[in-house]
N, C-alpha and C positions, 0 to 999 in steps of 0.2 A: 837259443836263437828263435826267431819267428819264421813262419813259413814264407818262403819267397814265392811270389806269384807272377806269372807271365802268360802271354797268349799261347794257346795250344799246348799247355803243360800236359805231360803224359802221366799215366798211372804210376810208372816206375819212378819218375821224378818226385811225385807226391809221396810215394812210399819212402823214398830215400830221405826226404826232408823230415818226415814223421819219425823215422828211425833215429836220425841225428838229434831230434828233440827228446829222445828216450821215451817216446810215447808207447803205451802198451800195444800188443799185437792186434787186439780187436779194433783199436783206433786206427792203426796203420792200414788194416784191411778195409775198414769203413771208408777212409779217405780214398784209397785206390779204387774201390767199387764205385764210389760217388762220382769220381772224375770220368769214369767210363760211361756211367749212366747219363752224365751231363750232355754228352754229344748226341744222345738219342732222344732226350726228352724235349718237349716243346717249351717255349717261353710262356710265362703266365699271360693271361688275356684279361686285363682289367676292363670292366664294362665302360664303353664309350671313350676309351683312351687308346690310341694307337702307339705302341711302344716299339715298333719294328726298327726304327732308326735310333733308338736310345742306346747309348754305349754302356752296356752292362758287363761286357766280357773282355774289353781291351785292357788287360791288367798291366800296370807298370812292371818293368822287368827288373826292379830292384826292391829291396826291403828297407824301410825307414826304421832305423834303430834310434832310441833315445836314452839318455842317461837318467838314472834315478836322481831324485832331488829331495831336499827337505821342504817342510811346509813354508819356511821363510823364503825359499827360492821360487815359490809358485808365481806364475804370472798373475797380475792384478785381477784379470777376468776370472780366474779360478778362485783366488782369495775371496772375492766378493760373494762367491757361492757358499762359502764354508764358514761356520762358526768355529774357528780354529781352537779356541779355548775349551769348548764344550762338546765338539763332535768326536765321539769316542770310536765310531765305527766308520771307516772311510777307506775307499780304494780310488786311486787315480791311475789311469792309463794314459800315457803320452804317445801319440801316434800308435804304433803297434807294440809298445813295450810297457810292462808293469813298472810304475814309477814310485808308487807310495801305497802302503797298506798298513792299516791299523785296526785291530779288533780288541775289544776290552777283555781283560783277564776273566771277568765274570762270565761273559758269553763263551769264552774258550772252555771254562770249567763246566759249562752246561752242555758242551758238545756241539756248539754252533760252528759250522764250517763257512768261512768267508775268505775267498782267495781268487786269484786270477784264473781264468778258465783252463789254460793249458797246464798249470800246476795241478789243478783239480783232476784233470785227466790222468796225470801221472800218480798223484798221491791218494786220490779217492776214486780209483778206477771203477770199482764195482758199482758205486753209487751213481757216478756219472753215466756209466753204460746203461743202467736201468732206465734212465729218464731221457738221455740225449736223443732227440729226434726219433722217439719211439711212440709217444702218446699225443702230444699237442701238435707237433710238426713232423711230417715224414720227409726223408731226404729225397724221395723220388716223386714228390708232388709236381715239380716242373724243373726246368733247367737251373733256375736261380737257387732253389733249395739244394740241388745237387752240388752246384759250385760252392755253395756255402759250406756244406759238410766236408767237401774235399779241401777247401782252402782256409778254413777258420784260423785266424791268426791273433785273436784277442778275445776279450770279454771277461765275464766274471761268473763265479759260482757261489750261490748262497744256499745252505741247508740249515733249516731250523728244526731241531729234534722235537719229538712228541712232547706235548704239554709245556713247551718253552714259550713264554710270552716276552718278546723283546719290546721294551718300553720306548727306547729312543730310536729314531730312524737310522737305517743303514743308508749311507750316501755313496754314490759312485759318480765319478767324473771321467768322461772319455774326451781327452783333449787332443785336438789336431792342430799343430802349428807348422806343418810342412805342406808345401804347395803340390807335392806329388806323393800321395799315399792312398792306398786302398784299405778300407776297414772291413774285415770279415769278422765282425764281433758276434760272439754267442753269449747270451745272458741266460743262465739257468737258475731259477729260484724254485726251491722245493720246500714247502711248508708241511711238515708232518702233522699227524692227528692232534687236534686241540691246540695247535700253536698259533702264534700271531706275530706279524712283523709289518713294518712300514719300510718300503724300499723306494728310494728316490734317485734317479739318474739324470745326468746331463750329457748331451753330445754338444761339444763346443768347438767351433773353428775360430782361431785367432788370426787367420789369413783371409784376406778379402776374396781371393779366388783360389780354387784348388782344381786339381786334375786327377780324377780317379773315381773309384766306385765305393759306395757304402752299401754293403750287403749285410744287413743286420737282422738276426733272428733271435727272438727272446721268448722263452718258454717259462710260464708260471704255473706250477703244479701245486694244487691244494688238496691234501687228503682230508678225511672226514673232520668236519667242524673247524677247519683252519680258517684264519682270517688274514688277508693280505691287502694292504693299500699300496698301490704301485703308481708312483708319480714319475713323469718324465718331461723334460724340456729338450727338444731337438733343435739345434741351431747349427746346421751344416752349411758351409759356404757355397756360393754359386760356383759351378764347375764340377761339383760332384754329380754323379748319377746315383740316385738313392733308392734302394729297395728296403723297406722296413716291414718285418713280419712279427707282430706281437700276438702271442696266443696264450689263452688261459684254459686250464683243464681242472674242473672242480668236481670233487666227490661229495658225498652226502653232507648237507647242511653247511657247506663251505661258503665263504663270502669273499668276493674280489671286487675292489674298487679301483678303477682306472682313472687317472687324472693326467691327460696328455696335452701338452702344449707343443704343437707341431709347427715350428717356426723356421724351417729350412729355407734357404735362398736357392736351393738346388731343385731341379726337376725330381719329383718324388712319386713313387708308388708305395702306398701304405696299406697293409692288411692288419686289422685288429679283430681277431675272431676268438670268442670265448665259448667253450663247450661246457654246458651245465649237465654233467653226467649223473651226479647223484641227486636223489630226492631232496627237496628243500634247499638246494643251492641257489645263490644269488650273485648276479653281476651287475654293476653299475658303471657305465662307461661315459666319461665326460671328455670331450675333445674340443680344442680350439685351434683354428688355422688362420694364418694370414698369407695371402698370395700377393706378390708384387712383381714389377718388371714384366718379363715375358715368360715367367714360370708356367710350367704345366704340371699339375698335380692330380692324383687320383687317390681318394681315401675310402676304403671299404671297412665298415664297422659292422660286425655280425655277432649276434648272440644266438647260439643254437641250443634249444631245450631238448634234452633227452630224458631227464628225470621228472618225476611228478612234483607238483607244487614248487616249481622253479620260477624265479623272477629275473627278468632281464630288462635293463633300462639303458637307452642310448640317448645322449644329448650331444649334438654337434653344432657348433657355431663357427662360421667362417667369415672373413672379411677379404674382399678382393679389390685390388686397385690396379692402376696402370693397364697393362694388357695381359694380366694373369688369367689363367684358365684352370678351373678346379671342378672336379666331379666328387660329389658326396654320395656314396651308396650306403644306405642303412638297411640292414637285413635282420628281421626277427623271424627265426625258423623254429616252429614247434613240431617236433617229430611225433610220429604215431606212438601212443603210449604215455606221452608227457601230459597227462590230464591235470587240470586245475593250475596250469602254468599261466604266466602273465608276461606278455612281450609288449613293451612300450618304447616308442622312439620319437625324437624331435630333431629335425635338421633345418637350420636357418642360415641363410647367406646374405650378407650386406654387400652391396655393390657401390664402390666409390668412384667408378670411372665408366664412361660410355664404352670403352674398349674391353673392359674386364668381362669375364664370363664365369658364371657359377651355375651349377646344376645339382639340385638336391633330389635324390631318388629314394623315397621310402618304399621298402618292400616287406610284405608280410607273407610268409609261407606257412600255412596251417594244415597239418595232417592229423589233427585230433579234435574231438568235440570237448565241450566243457572246459573252455579256456577263455582267457581275456587277451585282447590285443588291440593296439591302437597306434596311430602315427600322426605326425604333423610335419609339414614342410613348407618353407617359403623362401623365395628369392626376391630381393627388392632393394630399394634404396633406403637411406636413413629416413625415418618417419618425420614428415614435415611438421606434424603437430608437436612432436617432441622438440624439434629445432625451434619452432616458434615460441614454445613455452620458455625455453632457456634463454633465447635471444631477447624475449620481452623483459627479462630480468637483468639486462645489461651485459650479457655474455656474447662475445663475438661468435660469428658463424663457425669459424675454424675451431674455436675452443669448445663450442657446443657439440660439434661433430666428434671431437676427441672424447668428451665426457660420455657421449652416447655409446661410442665404440668400446670404451673401457667397461661400461656397465654391461654391454652385450657379451663381452668375453669374461666377465667376472666369475661365472660359475666354476670355471676350471682354475683360474688364478687363485681364488680364495680357498680352493680345496687342497692346494699343495701344502704339505705339512712342514716344510723347512723354509724359514723366513728368507734366507739368502736366495733360494731358488725362486720363491715367490717374487722377490724384488727383481731378480734377473728377468723373469718372464714379463713383468710389468715394463721393465726398461726396454726389452726387445719389442714389445707391442708398441710402445711409445715411438721408438725409432722407425718402425715400419709404417705406421699410419700417418706420421707427420709429413 
């Protein structure tokens, strides 16, 4: 069963649900402690966005269960994301229920663990306990992290053992096709020493409207010399209230590449924070966003340098239309002792409407000498010189704007490693900007 969530749920109720799920004692205790902390902790305070009236905690009083299905029974929207003949490593969650799982025999023989999150809690308890909300994210950071720890009802766990290099991408699809469902997904990716993996996920709503919360926390842990490429395309429907917290934790000489297409139609708060703990570690974060309608969104991207000779790069491109409002906060933080580190960032926003609002805030916080740091930020309309150049060659104004926007967002689209996901993001962009 999945964890039932409702308003003012008690610690004893959370513990009962956890016990019915046959979860280990440490996880039952953690859930109960987290729900008690939630009542005491403050809400997060994203810079320049007031979320006091956002509905993050009015949980539906029922659980949405879904049947398992074969690949042939997949909705077309999901089939378009997957190379069914060649995708060897795939997990699909429908609403709050594991619906499909496939892991190649070769990776099983190498000790790779790839399963839904609650199964991992039961069957790989020690490994999950070691990393779950202990390093990258702490459950008592604020009210939403505590609620997440207490009510997690889905997600996925991937462990790549030492010296294992996974050549083909791991793909995950979180499908929502119910109008009333809350997603408390936890994604935990652990890449052991000298390992490598590409992980690509999709959040996909096939209903035009939804009512509920998406409280999503994702932890990516890289031990010494591990390499992870993490791609994501989020397309959650209008009506959700969405909190997304993606964190990276890198030890010595590890490398993490983020490629994030944040295409939700819901009001969204997003944190993407990467901790470069080990010397020589590197993070490269590329993000694209489109806001439309009356959406309100706040995106904070931070790379925090703790080790020496670390490098952090942030690239954020956003397109705002209609009356959408979006805040981009880019933070490069070099801690004392992180000498010879390099923090660079670029945030740019294109405005397609007089009523749209975009705000790009580049922030550098430097507590060490002998480092490099730089930033660039801009908010403006489509370049009239580019428009003129294209229109002078017989292209209509609308088509010229479309081409410029696609080029503006191309750095993330082109970096996604699965062709179906790349095509999906292109299609979503096309639908939003037209």
